[in-house]
C-alpha positions in Angstrom: 14.7 12.1 -69.0 15.9 8.6 -69.8 14.0 6.5 -72.2 13.3 2.8 -71.9 16.0 2.2 -74.5 18.5 3.3 -71.8 17.5 0.4 -69.6 18.3 -3.3 -69.4 16.1 -5.7 -67.5 16.8 -9.3 -66.5 13.9 -11.7 -66.3 13.7 -14.3 -63.5 12.9 -17.8 -64.7 9.3 -17.4 -63.8 8.9 -14.6 -66.4 11.2 -15.8 -69.1 8.5 -16.0 -71.7 8.7 -15.2 -75.4 5.6 -13.1 -75.3 6.8 -10.9 -72.4 10.2 -10.5 -74.0 8.7 -9.4 -77.3 6.4 -6.9 -75.5 9.2 -5.4 -73.5 11.5 -5.2 -76.5 8.8 -3.6 -78.6 8.7 -0.9 -76.0 12.4 -0.4 -76.3 13.8 -2.3 -73.4 16.9 -4.4 -73.6 15.7 -7.8 -72.1 18.1 -10.4 -70.8 16.5 -13.9 -70.9 18.0 -16.6 -68.7 17.3 -19.1 -71.5 19.4 -17.0 -73.9 22.4 -16.6 -71.6 22.5 -20.0 -69.9 21.3 -19.0 -66.4 18.0 -20.8 -66.7 17.5 -23.0 -63.6 19.7 -20.9 -61.4 18.5 -20.4 -57.8 17.1 -17.1 -56.9 20.2 -16.2 -55.0 22.4 -17.1 -58.1 20.1 -14.9 -60.3 20.5 -12.1 -57.7 24.2 -12.5 -57.6 24.5 -12.5 -61.4 22.4 -9.3 -61.6 24.2 -7.6 -58.7 27.6 -8.1 -60.3 26.3 -6.4 -63.4 23.9 -3.8 -61.9 20.8 -5.3 -63.7 17.3 -5.0 -62.2 15.4 -8.3 -62.0 11.7 -8.6 -63.0 10.1 -11.5 -61.1 6.8 -12.9 -59.9 8.1 -14.2 -56.5 8.6 -11.1 -54.5 8.6 -12.9 -51.2 11.7 -14.9 -52.1 13.6 -11.8 -53.3 12.5 -9.8 -50.3 13.9 -12.5 -48.1 17.2 -12.6 -50.0 17.4 -8.8 -49.9 16.9 -8.8 -46.1 19.5 -11.6 -45.7 22.0 -9.8 -47.8 21.5 -6.6 -45.8 21.9 -8.5 -42.5 25.2 -9.9 -43.8 26.4 -6.5 -45.0 26.5 -7.6 -48.6 26.3 -5.0 -51.3 23.4 -5.4 -53.6 23.8 -3.5 -56.9 20.7 -5.1 -58.4 17.1 -4.1 -57.7 14.1 -6.4 -58.1 10.5 -5.7 -59.1 7.6 -8.0 -58.9 4.5 -8.1 -61.1 1.2 -9.7 -60.1 0.8 -13.3 -61.1 -2.2 -12.5 -63.4 -0.1 -10.6 -65.8 
């Protein structure tokens, strides 16, 4: 069974917060912060493209936008190597 140290996660701009990054890293995750790598301010599609090219999962709060992008990419026959997960806004 894989441990969290085997996984990398990319944070969407809406979750790129120092506290969340620290919590995830404390649990053994490799966290990619848009602020740290210069992708802060990218559109959702640019974040998705960046992650898809690298196979990174995205953690976001705006599931609706990423669901729409996912559906659009599928309709266009585009290959999405990235997955996305949403967390409730209260967290």
